[in-house]
Every structure is written in structure tokens, then in C-alpha cells.
C-alpha positions, 0 to 999 in steps of 0.5 A: 123806046117810042110809045106804040102807034095808035091801033087805027092804022091802015093795013099798008102802014101796019105791014110796014111797021111790022116788018121794021120792028122785026128787022130791028129785032133781028139786027139786035139779036145778030149784034148780040150773038156777034158780040158774044163770039167776039168775047170768046175770041178775045178771052 
């Protein structure tokens, strides 16, 4: 994990960063859910 960026970001940069982080989290959760479904199918 990269260290968190400094707090003194402007609002636009912070908003973009928040959206990016949220998207990455959702992608990871979706990948985990998909992997669990695949494991059930393969058993």
C-alpha cells in the first residue's frame, strides 16, 4: 500500500482520490465475491 497523500490537497484532487480509492475497494470486493462463487462451482 502506498502511504496516504499529504492532507493539504485541493478539493478536486481529494475528490478524485476518494473516488479512485472507492472504485478500487469495490473492484477488490467484487473479485473476492467472484472467487468465492467460482470455488463453490468447482467443488
